[in-house]
C-alpha positions as CSV (number, residue, x, y, z in Angstrom):
1,X,35.4,-74.8,-130.4
2,X,37.3,-72.2,-128.8
3,X,35.1,-70.1,-126.4
4,X,36.1,-66.5,-126.3
5,X,37.0,-64.6,-123.3
6,X,35.0,-61.5,-121.7
7,X,36.2,-58.0,-121.8
8,X,38.3,-57.2,-118.7
9,X,37.8,-54.2,-118.9
10,X,33.5,-53.8,-116.3
11,X,32.2,-51.5,-119.3
12,X,33.1,-53.5,-122.4
13,X,31.3,-56.1,-120.6
14,X,28.4,-54.9,-120.0
15,X,28.1,-53.3,-124.0
16,X,28.6,-56.7,-124.5
17,X,26.4,-58.4,-122.4
18,X,23.7,-55.2,-123.7
19,X,24.7,-56.2,-127.7
20,X,23.8,-60.5,-126.7
21,X,20.5,-59.1,-124.6
22,X,19.6,-56.2,-127.9
23,X,20.3,-59.1,-130.7
24,X,22.7,-56.8,-132.3
25,X,25.2,-58.8,-132.2
26,X,25.1,-62.1,-132.6
27,X,25.7,-64.6,-129.3
28,X,28.0,-67.0,-131.0
29,X,31.3,-66.2,-133.6
30,X,30.6,-69.2,-136.3
31,X,34.4,-71.1,-136.2
32,X,36.2,-72.1,-139.6
33,X,38.1,-75.6,-139.8
34,X,40.0,-76.8,-141.5
35,X,38.7,-80.1,-143.6
36,X,42.1,-82.2,-143.0
37,X,43.0,-81.3,-139.3
38,X,39.0,-82.1,-138.5
39,X,39.4,-85.5,-140.1
40,X,43.3,-86.1,-139.2
41,X,40.9,-84.8,-135.9
42,X,38.2,-88.0,-135.9
43,X,41.6,-91.1,-137.0
44,X,43.7,-89.9,-134.2
45,X,41.7,-91.9,-130.9
46,X,42.1,-95.0,-133.5
47,X,45.7,-94.4,-134.7
48,X,46.1,-94.5,-131.4
49,X,45.3,-97.1,-130.3
50,X,46.9,-99.3,-132.9
51,X,50.3,-98.0,-132.3
52,X,50.0,-99.1,-129.0
53,X,50.7,-102.0,-127.1
54,X,47.8,-102.5,-124.6
55,X,49.8,-102.9,-121.4
56,X,50.6,-99.1,-122.3
57,X,47.5,-98.1,-122.7
58,X,46.8,-99.7,-119.2
59,X,49.0,-97.7,-117.4
60,X,47.5,-94.4,-119.7
61,X,44.4,-94.9,-118.2
62,X,44.9,-96.1,-114.8
63,X,47.6,-92.4,-114.7
64,X,43.6,-90.7,-115.9
65,X,41.9,-92.1,-113.4
66,X,44.3,-91.9,-110.7
67,X,44.2,-88.3,-111.5
68,X,40.6,-87.7,-111.2
69,X,40.2,-89.2,-108.5
70,X,43.1,-87.2,-106.5
71,X,41.4,-85.6,-103.8
72,X,43.2,-82.4,-102.3
73,X,45.3,-82.3,-99.9
74,X,44.0,-81.1,-96.4
75,X,44.1,-77.8,-95.6
76,X,45.2,-77.1,-91.5
């Protein structure tokens, strides 16, 4: 679910916070989702898994793990 960005103008941001506190505006706007897109999203992971070989899945997972554990370069 996409989140809305806070207003960049400080006055608008203050107004938004005040509206949320006083209950004038709902905090979360309901997001309309396309039912067909939701169903395809549920099937996507399984379909991708079936399309890839075990070696390809392993290579992708190792690359993802390396990216997660990569440390930022030390500043000198």
